[in-house]
C-alpha positions as a LaTeX table, in Angstrom:
\begin{tabular}{lrrr}
\hline
Residue & $x$ (\AA) & $y$ (\AA) & $z$ (\AA) \\
\hline
Unk1 & 126.60 & $-64.55$ & 130.56 \\
Unk2 & 130.25 & $-65.33$ & 131.15 \\
Unk3 & 129.64 & $-69.07$ & 130.99 \\
Unk4 & 127.57 & $-68.56$ & 127.84 \\
Unk5 & 130.46 & $-66.78$ & 126.19 \\
Unk6 & 132.83 & $-69.58$ & 127.08 \\
Unk7 & 130.54 & $-72.26$ & 125.64 \\
Unk8 & 129.68 & $-70.51$ & 122.42 \\
Unk9 & 132.53 & $-68.04$ & 121.84 \\
Unk10 & 134.28 & $-70.21$ & 119.28 \\
Unk11 & 131.14 & $-70.78$ & 117.22 \\
Unk12 & 130.34 & $-67.07$ & 117.35 \\
Unk13 & 133.87 & $-66.27$ & 116.24 \\
Unk14 & 133.50 & $-68.46$ & 113.16 \\
Unk15 & 130.12 & $-66.97$ & 112.38 \\
Unk16 & 131.26 & $-63.38$ & 112.74 \\
Unk17 & 134.39 & $-63.90$ & 110.67 \\
Unk18 & 132.22 & $-65.38$ & 107.92 \\
Unk19 & 129.99 & $-62.31$ & 108.01 \\
Unk20 & 133.01 & $-60.03$ & 108.13 \\
Unk21 & 134.62 & $-61.68$ & 105.15 \\
Unk22 & 131.50 & $-61.68$ & 102.98 \\
Unk23 & 128.85 & $-59.38$ & 104.36 \\
Unk24 & 125.67 & $-58.31$ & 102.59 \\
Unk25 & 126.87 & $-57.46$ & 99.08 \\
Unk26 & 125.18 & $-55.11$ & 96.62 \\
Unk27 & 125.21 & $-56.24$ & 93.01 \\
Unk28 & 122.82 & $-53.59$ & 91.63 \\
Unk29 & 124.89 & $-51.05$ & 89.74 \\
Unk30 & 122.26 & $-48.40$ & 90.47 \\
Unk31 & 122.88 & $-48.74$ & 94.21 \\
Unk32 & 122.91 & $-45.49$ & 96.16 \\
Unk33 & 123.96 & $-44.35$ & 99.61 \\
Unk34 & 120.80 & $-45.72$ & 101.22 \\
Unk35 & 121.54 & $-49.19$ & 99.85 \\
Unk36 & 125.06 & $-49.05$ & 101.24 \\
Unk37 & 123.82 & $-47.76$ & 104.59 \\
Unk38 & 121.34 & $-50.61$ & 104.74 \\
Unk39 & 124.18 & $-53.14$ & 104.68 \\
Unk40 & 124.73 & $-52.01$ & 108.29 \\
Unk41 & 122.44 & $-54.44$ & 110.10 \\
Unk42 & 121.57 & $-55.45$ & 113.63 \\
Unk43 & 122.50 & $-59.06$ & 112.87 \\
Unk44 & 125.98 & $-58.18$ & 111.61 \\
Unk45 & 126.65 & $-55.86$ & 114.54 \\
Unk46 & 125.52 & $-58.56$ & 116.95 \\
Unk47 & 127.71 & $-61.24$ & 115.40 \\
Unk48 & 130.77 & $-59.00$ & 115.52 \\
Unk49 & 130.15 & $-57.75$ & 119.03 \\
Unk50 & 129.52 & $-61.18$ & 120.56 \\
Unk51 & 133.05 & $-62.03$ & 119.44 \\
Unk52 & 134.72 & $-58.73$ & 120.17 \\
Unk53 & 133.26 & $-58.45$ & 123.68 \\
Unk54 & 133.61 & $-62.14$ & 124.53 \\
Unk55 & 135.60 & $-63.54$ & 127.44 \\
Unk56 & 138.34 & $-64.55$ & 125.03 \\
Unk57 & 139.36 & $-60.87$ & 124.75 \\
Unk58 & 139.88 & $-60.74$ & 128.54 \\
Unk59 & 138.45 & $-57.24$ & 128.88 \\
Unk60 & 140.90 & $-55.70$ & 126.37 \\
Unk61 & 142.96 & $-53.79$ & 128.93 \\
Unk62 & 145.70 & $-51.74$ & 127.27 \\
Unk63 & 148.96 & $-53.63$ & 126.64 \\
Unk64 & 147.59 & $-57.01$ & 127.72 \\
Unk65 & 147.21 & $-60.21$ & 125.69 \\
Unk66 & 143.48 & $-59.52$ & 125.42 \\
Unk67 & 144.07 & $-56.13$ & 123.85 \\
Unk68 & 146.58 & $-57.66$ & 121.44 \\
Unk69 & 144.04 & $-60.30$ & 120.46 \\
Unk70 & 141.43 & $-57.60$ & 119.88 \\
Unk71 & 143.88 & $-55.68$ & 117.69 \\
Unk72 & 144.49 & $-58.81$ & 115.64 \\
Unk73 & 140.74 & $-59.33$ & 115.23 \\
Unk74 & 140.39 & $-55.80$ & 113.83 \\
Unk75 & 143.33 & $-56.21$ & 111.46 \\
Unk76 & 141.97 & $-59.53$ & 110.21 \\
Unk77 & 138.58 & $-57.95$ & 109.55 \\
Unk78 & 140.05 & $-55.19$ & 107.40 \\
Unk79 & 142.27 & $-57.58$ & 105.52 \\
Unk80 & 139.27 & $-59.82$ & 104.89 \\
Unk81 & 137.43 & $-56.85$ & 103.40 \\
Unk82 & 140.37 & $-55.89$ & 101.20 \\
Unk83 & 140.83 & $-52.61$ & 103.09 \\
Unk84 & 144.41 & $-51.39$ & 103.42 \\
Unk85 & 146.27 & $-50.46$ & 106.54 \\
Unk86 & 146.89 & $-46.73$ & 106.90 \\
Unk87 & 150.58 & $-46.82$ & 107.74 \\
Unk88 & 153.33 & $-46.62$ & 105.11 \\
Unk89 & 153.55 & $-49.95$ & 103.34 \\
Unk90 & 150.00 & $-50.85$ & 104.29 \\
Unk91 & 150.59 & $-51.64$ & 107.96 \\
Unk92 & 147.71 & $-51.51$ & 110.42 \\
Unk93 & 149.47 & $-51.02$ & 113.75 \\
Unk94 & 150.60 & $-47.61$ & 114.95 \\
Unk95 & 152.95 & $-48.67$ & 117.71 \\
Unk96 & 152.90 & $-46.72$ & 120.98 \\
Unk97 & 155.91 & $-47.36$ & 123.21 \\
Unk98 & 155.43 & $-48.33$ & 126.84 \\
Unk99 & 157.12 & $-45.19$ & 128.13 \\
Unk100 & 154.48 & $-43.00$ & 126.47 \\
Unk101 & 151.88 & $-44.31$ & 128.90 \\
Unk102 & 152.16 & $-42.69$ & 132.30 \\
Unk103 & 150.28 & $-45.56$ & 133.87 \\
Unk104 & 151.22 & $-48.27$ & 136.32 \\
Unk105 & 148.96 & $-50.66$ & 134.41 \\
Unk106 & 151.00 & $-50.61$ & 131.20 \\
Unk107 & 153.91 & $-53.08$ & 131.16 \\
Unk108 & 154.64 & $-53.16$ & 127.43 \\
Unk109 & 153.88 & $-51.31$ & 124.20 \\
Unk110 & 150.41 & $-50.99$ & 122.73 \\
Unk111 & 149.02 & $-50.04$ & 119.34 \\
Unk112 & 146.33 & $-48.14$ & 117.53 \\
Unk113 & 144.77 & $-50.05$ & 114.64 \\
Unk114 & 144.31 & $-47.84$ & 111.58 \\
Unk115 & 142.84 & $-48.59$ & 108.14 \\
Unk116 & 141.98 & $-46.40$ & 105.15 \\
Unk117 & 139.76 & $-46.26$ & 102.10 \\
Unk118 & 141.37 & $-43.70$ & 99.76 \\
Unk119 & 139.25 & $-40.94$ & 98.31 \\
Unk120 & 138.61 & $-40.88$ & 94.58 \\
Unk121 & 138.69 & $-37.10$ & 94.08 \\
Unk122 & 140.37 & $-35.52$ & 97.11 \\
Unk123 & 142.44 & $-38.41$ & 98.50 \\
Unk124 & 144.61 & $-36.04$ & 100.58 \\
Unk125 & 141.65 & $-34.83$ & 102.62 \\
Unk126 & 140.70 & $-37.17$ & 105.45 \\
Unk127 & 137.62 & $-37.96$ & 107.53 \\
Unk128 & 138.70 & $-39.84$ & 110.67 \\
Unk129 & 136.14 & $-42.22$ & 112.16 \\
Unk130 & 137.32 & $-43.21$ & 115.63 \\
Unk131 & 136.44 & $-45.52$ & 118.50 \\
Unk132 & 138.49 & $-46.88$ & 121.37 \\
Unk133 & 138.83 & $-50.65$ & 121.41 \\
Unk134 & 140.38 & $-51.03$ & 124.85 \\
Unk135 & 138.41 & $-51.59$ & 128.06 \\
Unk136 & 139.23 & $-52.08$ & 131.74 \\
Unk137 & 140.32 & $-55.74$ & 131.68 \\
Unk138 & 139.60 & $-58.25$ & 134.42 \\
Unk139 & 139.71 & $-58.51$ & 138.19 \\
Unk140 & 140.62 & $-62.04$ & 139.13 \\
Unk141 & 138.26 & $-64.32$ & 137.24 \\
Unk142 & 135.76 & $-61.55$ & 136.60 \\
Unk143 & 136.00 & $-60.17$ & 133.06 \\
Unk144 & 134.75 & $-56.71$ & 132.16 \\
Unk145 & 133.61 & $-57.36$ & 128.60 \\
Unk146 & 132.90 & $-53.72$ & 127.65 \\
Unk147 & 130.21 & $-54.54$ & 125.12 \\
Unk148 & 128.83 & $-51.01$ & 125.06 \\
Unk149 & 132.04 & $-49.31$ & 126.21 \\
Unk150 & 133.31 & $-49.33$ & 123.57 \\
Unk151 & 132.69 & $-52.58$ & 121.79 \\
Unk152 & 129.65 & $-50.91$ & 120.27 \\
Unk153 & 131.65 & $-48.09$ & 118.71 \\
Unk154 & 134.36 & $-50.48$ & 117.57 \\
Unk155 & 132.10 & $-52.81$ & 115.61 \\
Unk156 & 130.14 & $-49.83$ & 114.28 \\
Unk157 & 133.36 & $-48.72$ & 112.59 \\
Unk158 & 133.78 & $-52.17$ & 111.08 \\
Unk159 & 130.27 & $-52.13$ & 109.62 \\
Unk160 & 130.77 & $-48.63$ & 108.22 \\
Unk161 & 134.08 & $-49.69$ & 106.70 \\
Unk162 & 132.37 & $-52.60$ & 104.97 \\
Unk163 & 129.67 & $-50.29$ & 103.59 \\
Unk164 & 132.18 & $-47.70$ & 102.34 \\
Unk165 & 134.28 & $-50.44$ & 100.76 \\
Unk166 & 131.31 & $-51.74$ & 98.80 \\
Unk167 & 130.60 & $-48.21$ & 97.59 \\
Unk168 & 134.26 & $-47.75$ & 96.69 \\
Unk169 & 134.34 & $-51.00$ & 94.73 \\
Unk170 & 131.31 & $-49.87$ & 92.70 \\
Unk171 & 132.84 & $-46.50$ & 91.89 \\
Unk172 & 130.48 & $-44.64$ & 94.23 \\
Unk173 & 133.03 & $-42.90$ & 96.40 \\
Unk174 & 134.09 & $-41.80$ & 98.89 \\
Unk175 & 135.59 & $-38.73$ & 97.24 \\
Unk176 & 137.61 & $-37.93$ & 100.35 \\
Unk177 & 139.60 & $-40.56$ & 102.19 \\
Unk178 & 138.02 & $-42.35$ & 105.16 \\
Unk179 & 140.38 & $-43.29$ & 108.00 \\
Unk180 & 139.18 & $-45.91$ & 110.50 \\
Unk181 & 141.05 & $-45.26$ & 113.73 \\
Unk182 & 140.73 & $-47.76$ & 116.58 \\
Unk183 & 142.59 & $-46.29$ & 119.52 \\
Unk184 & 144.06 & $-47.96$ & 122.56 \\
Unk185 & 144.54 & $-46.52$ & 126.03 \\
Unk186 & 141.32 & $-44.50$ & 126.24 \\
Unk187 & 140.23 & $-45.89$ & 129.59 \\
Unk188 & 143.52 & $-44.94$ & 131.25 \\
Unk189 & 143.79 & $-41.42$ & 129.86 \\
Unk190 & 142.94 & $-40.97$ & 126.14 \\
Unk191 & 146.47 & $-42.08$ & 125.28 \\
Unk192 & 145.88 & $-43.64$ & 121.86 \\
Unk193 & 144.11 & $-40.65$ & 120.36 \\
Unk194 & 146.63 & $-38.27$ & 121.91 \\
Unk195 & 149.46 & $-40.26$ & 120.40 \\
Unk196 & 147.78 & $-40.21$ & 116.99 \\
Unk197 & 147.25 & $-36.45$ & 117.04 \\
Unk198 & 150.82 & $-35.86$ & 118.22 \\
Unk199 & 152.13 & $-38.29$ & 115.60 \\
Unk200 & 149.48 & $-38.16$ & 112.86 \\
Unk201 & 149.68 & $-40.63$ & 110.03 \\
Unk202 & 147.96 & $-38.01$ & 107.88 \\
Unk203 & 148.41 & $-34.26$ & 108.51 \\
Unk204 & 145.88 & $-32.76$ & 110.88 \\
Unk205 & 145.54 & $-29.68$ & 108.66 \\
Unk206 & 144.23 & $-32.03$ & 105.97 \\
Unk207 & 141.91 & $-33.81$ & 108.42 \\
Unk208 & 138.43 & $-32.52$ & 107.63 \\
Unk209 & 136.73 & $-33.81$ & 110.78 \\
Unk210 & 136.68 & $-36.53$ & 113.40 \\
Unk211 & 133.48 & $-38.47$ & 114.05 \\
Unk212 & 134.00 & $-40.33$ & 117.33 \\
Unk213 & 131.79 & $-43.20$ & 118.45 \\
Unk214 & 131.93 & $-44.17$ & 122.12 \\
Unk215 & 128.98 & $-46.17$ & 123.52 \\
Unk216 & 126.05 & $-46.34$ & 121.09 \\
Unk217 & 124.46 & $-49.68$ & 121.98 \\
Unk218 & 122.34 & $-48.96$ & 125.04 \\
Unk219 & 119.56 & $-46.69$ & 126.29 \\
Unk220 & 120.01 & $-44.05$ & 128.97 \\
Unk221 & 117.49 & $-44.78$ & 131.75 \\
Unk222 & 116.44 & $-41.14$ & 131.48 \\
Unk223 & 115.36 & $-41.87$ & 127.90 \\
Unk224 & 113.11 & $-44.83$ & 128.68 \\
Unk225 & 110.06 & $-44.59$ & 126.47 \\
Unk226 & 111.82 & $-42.20$ & 124.08 \\
Unk227 & 114.47 & $-44.47$ & 122.65 \\
Unk228 & 114.88 & $-43.09$ & 119.13 \\
Unk229 & 117.72 & $-40.76$ & 120.14 \\
Unk230 & 121.45 & $-40.24$ & 120.25 \\
Unk231 & 123.41 & $-37.69$ & 122.26 \\
Unk232 & 125.61 & $-35.45$ & 120.12 \\
Unk233 & 128.46 & $-33.58$ & 121.74 \\
Unk234 & 130.74 & $-30.99$ & 120.18 \\
Unk235 & 129.19 & $-30.72$ & 116.73 \\
Unk236 & 128.94 & $-26.93$ & 116.94 \\
Unk237 & 132.04 & $-26.21$ & 119.03 \\
Unk238 & 134.34 & $-25.54$ & 116.08 \\
Unk239 & 132.25 & $-25.84$ & 112.92 \\
Unk240 & 128.73 & $-24.57$ & 112.38 \\
Unk241 & 128.98 & $-26.12$ & 108.90 \\
Unk242 & 129.48 & $-29.58$ & 110.38 \\
Unk243 & 126.63 & $-29.08$ & 112.85 \\
Unk244 & 124.25 & $-27.94$ & 110.10 \\
Unk245 & 125.27 & $-30.81$ & 107.84 \\
Unk246 & 124.72 & $-33.30$ & 110.68 \\
Unk247 & 121.23 & $-31.93$ & 111.33 \\
Unk248 & 120.29 & $-32.02$ & 107.64 \\
Unk249 & 121.54 & $-35.56$ & 107.14 \\
Unk250 & 119.58 & $-36.80$ & 110.13 \\
Unk251 & 116.38 & $-35.11$ & 108.96 \\
Unk252 & 116.67 & $-36.56$ & 105.46 \\
Unk253 & 117.84 & $-40.11$ & 106.16 \\
Unk254 & 117.41 & $-41.25$ & 109.76 \\
Unk255 & 115.01 & $-39.03$ & 111.74 \\
Unk256 & 116.40 & $-39.61$ & 115.21 \\
Unk257 & 116.24 & $-37.17$ & 118.08 \\
Unk258 & 119.64 & $-35.49$ & 118.25 \\
Unk259 & 119.90 & $-34.65$ & 121.93 \\
Unk260 & 122.42 & $-31.94$ & 122.89 \\
Unk261 & 121.99 & $-32.19$ & 126.66 \\
Unk262 & 125.66 & $-33.03$ & 127.24 \\
Unk263 & 126.85 & $-30.41$ & 124.76 \\
Unk264 & 126.12 & $-27.70$ & 127.32 \\
Unk265 & 129.30 & $-25.92$ & 128.45 \\
Unk266 & 127.99 & $-26.14$ & 132.00 \\
Unk267 & 127.28 & $-29.87$ & 131.90 \\
Unk268 & 128.82 & $-31.28$ & 135.12 \\
Unk269 & 129.70 & $-34.58$ & 133.41 \\
Unk270 & 132.14 & $-32.82$ & 131.06 \\
Unk271 & 131.77 & $-35.57$ & 128.47 \\
Unk272 & 133.22 & $-33.29$ & 125.81 \\
Unk273 & 136.60 & $-33.69$ & 127.47 \\
Unk274 & 136.32 & $-37.41$ & 128.23 \\
Unk275 & 136.59 & $-39.27$ & 124.94 \\
Unk276 & 138.98 & $-39.42$ & 122.02 \\
Unk277 & 137.47 & $-36.68$ & 119.87 \\
Unk278 & 138.85 & $-34.15$ & 122.35 \\
Unk279 & 142.42 & $-34.74$ & 121.23 \\
Unk280 & 141.36 & $-33.77$ & 117.70 \\
Unk281 & 139.39 & $-30.75$ & 118.90 \\
Unk282 & 142.51 & $-29.50$ & 120.71 \\
Unk283 & 144.07 & $-29.13$ & 117.26 \\
Unk284 & 140.99 & $-27.36$ & 115.89 \\
Unk285 & 139.74 & $-30.35$ & 113.90 \\
Unk286 & 135.90 & $-30.24$ & 113.83 \\
Unk287 & 134.38 & $-33.16$ & 115.72 \\
Unk288 & 131.16 & $-34.92$ & 116.63 \\
Unk289 & 130.97 & $-37.30$ & 119.58 \\
Unk290 & 128.15 & $-39.89$ & 119.36 \\
Unk291 & 127.05 & $-41.26$ & 122.73 \\
Unk292 & 124.09 & $-43.10$ & 124.25 \\
Unk293 & 124.66 & $-41.92$ & 127.83 \\
Unk294 & 125.63 & $-43.95$ & 130.86 \\
Unk295 & 123.66 & $-46.80$ & 132.39 \\
Unk296 & 123.81 & $-49.18$ & 135.35 \\
Unk297 & 126.32 & $-51.46$ & 133.60 \\
Unk298 & 128.85 & $-48.74$ & 132.79 \\
Unk299 & 132.32 & $-50.04$ & 133.78 \\
Unk300 & 130.75 & $-53.12$ & 135.34 \\
Unk301 & 131.24 & $-56.79$ & 134.43 \\
Unk302 & 127.56 & $-56.76$ & 133.47 \\
Unk303 & 128.26 & $-54.68$ & 130.33 \\
Unk304 & 127.70 & $-57.72$ & 128.11 \\
Unk305 & 126.57 & $-58.20$ & 124.48 \\
Unk306 & 123.15 & $-59.60$ & 125.39 \\
Unk307 & 122.10 & $-56.19$ & 126.73 \\
Unk308 & 122.77 & $-54.26$ & 123.54 \\
Unk309 & 119.80 & $-52.83$ & 121.59 \\
Unk310 & 121.01 & $-53.99$ & 118.17 \\
Unk311 & 118.30 & $-52.50$ & 115.90 \\
Unk312 & 118.76 & $-49.12$ & 117.58 \\
Unk313 & 122.53 & $-49.46$ & 117.38 \\
Unk314 & 122.24 & $-50.18$ & 113.64 \\
Unk315 & 120.16 & $-47.03$ & 113.16 \\
Unk316 & 122.67 & $-44.94$ & 115.07 \\
Unk317 & 125.51 & $-46.43$ & 113.02 \\
Unk318 & 123.65 & $-45.60$ & 109.81 \\
Unk319 & 123.34 & $-41.99$ & 111.00 \\
Unk320 & 127.11 & $-41.78$ & 111.46 \\
Unk321 & 127.65 & $-43.44$ & 108.08 \\
Unk322 & 125.37 & $-40.96$ & 106.32 \\
Unk323 & 127.11 & $-38.05$ & 108.05 \\
Unk324 & 130.53 & $-39.34$ & 107.05 \\
Unk325 & 129.25 & $-39.96$ & 103.50 \\
Unk326 & 128.03 & $-36.37$ & 103.22 \\
Unk327 & 131.28 & $-34.90$ & 104.54 \\
Unk328 & 133.32 & $-37.17$ & 102.27 \\
Unk329 & 131.39 & $-36.42$ & 99.09 \\
Unk330 & 130.36 & $-32.78$ & 99.48 \\
Unk331 & 131.79 & $-30.37$ & 96.93 \\
Unk332 & 132.87 & $-27.98$ & 99.65 \\
Unk333 & 135.17 & $-29.11$ & 102.42 \\
Unk334 & 134.10 & $-28.62$ & 106.04 \\
Unk335 & 136.25 & $-26.16$ & 108.00 \\
Unk336 & 136.46 & $-24.92$ & 111.58 \\
Unk337 & 134.44 & $-21.88$ & 110.56 \\
Unk338 & 133.67 & $-20.82$ & 114.12 \\
Unk339 & 137.38 & $-20.54$ & 114.82 \\
Unk340 & 137.88 & $-18.52$ & 111.62 \\
Unk341 & 134.97 & $-16.22$ & 112.46 \\
Unk342 & 136.36 & $-15.66$ & 115.95 \\
Unk343 & 139.77 & $-14.76$ & 114.54 \\
Unk344 & 138.16 & $-12.35$ & 112.06 \\
Unk345 & 136.21 & $-10.68$ & 114.86 \\
Unk346 & 139.39 & $-10.26$ & 116.90 \\
Unk347 & 141.13 & $-8.78$ & 113.87 \\
Unk348 & 138.29 & $-6.29$ & 113.34 \\
Unk349 & 138.58 & $-5.18$ & 116.97 \\
Unk350 & 142.25 & $-4.44$ & 116.46 \\
\hline
\end{tabular}
């Protein structure tokens, strides 16, 4: 696989950039959310991921040349789509100084990559779609490509951004702003998402929810033979409204099994605390973590793009898109209603 990437990486790069710049357009003025969701395809995800998780990115370890190259790839994609950077003045890079990272591996600064599609009706309310774009780098000549972890989540955000931009350009929303947050430093301690929530570009009290995508391209061996699934973690921790909305959207548009195995408070894996959504949840922002489970290639050099289940990954990405669409366009804003109910109960006891 590594030699394959080296031979064909350049051609794949050209192909994926062409797809990124143009994509499947919708000219029908009667297009609806299903049409926009259907622009998220297995072929597009594959083309993007074969570039993003290629050897040229050198495993995307935080604060390395490979991570910088990956950040540039993301910025170029958004610029090619006509999507603005989220920082003042339209910048894409939220700089994180070296000293913020308490890690021996970090020798220079790093950056989150952040883009935004402004809302048409409530532009100062924000849905944050997140994925970490870093991975664990290389050991000698062996590159850890991180195709599933979290190349899959990263390119899923790109495809959703393209779909939302087409809807935006046709006057079909989103009514609330969509923030595309690609965080660095996840593998060494959730640093990028922590930095964002400690230094938010947009106020956390105006952040409606965080939908976090970390590993959605593979199949858990425990799910063999029952592959039409996705693990959801945290959807009901803070907001029953968000959980109910998520369930309804899935039933109407996607019909996947939403598996809550790892949502159990007693789950020994403690996945709820191990990805970037947790830094939003700490500030009482409702979250959903989308996850396919671990597999034999997790954190191994064998986590390569040829092993991704692209049609399934496209379906999972469409589920997240539909959920974000519903949150963004619903008349009523989602709140951390479980937190509010708990506070009311405590007040009644007093």
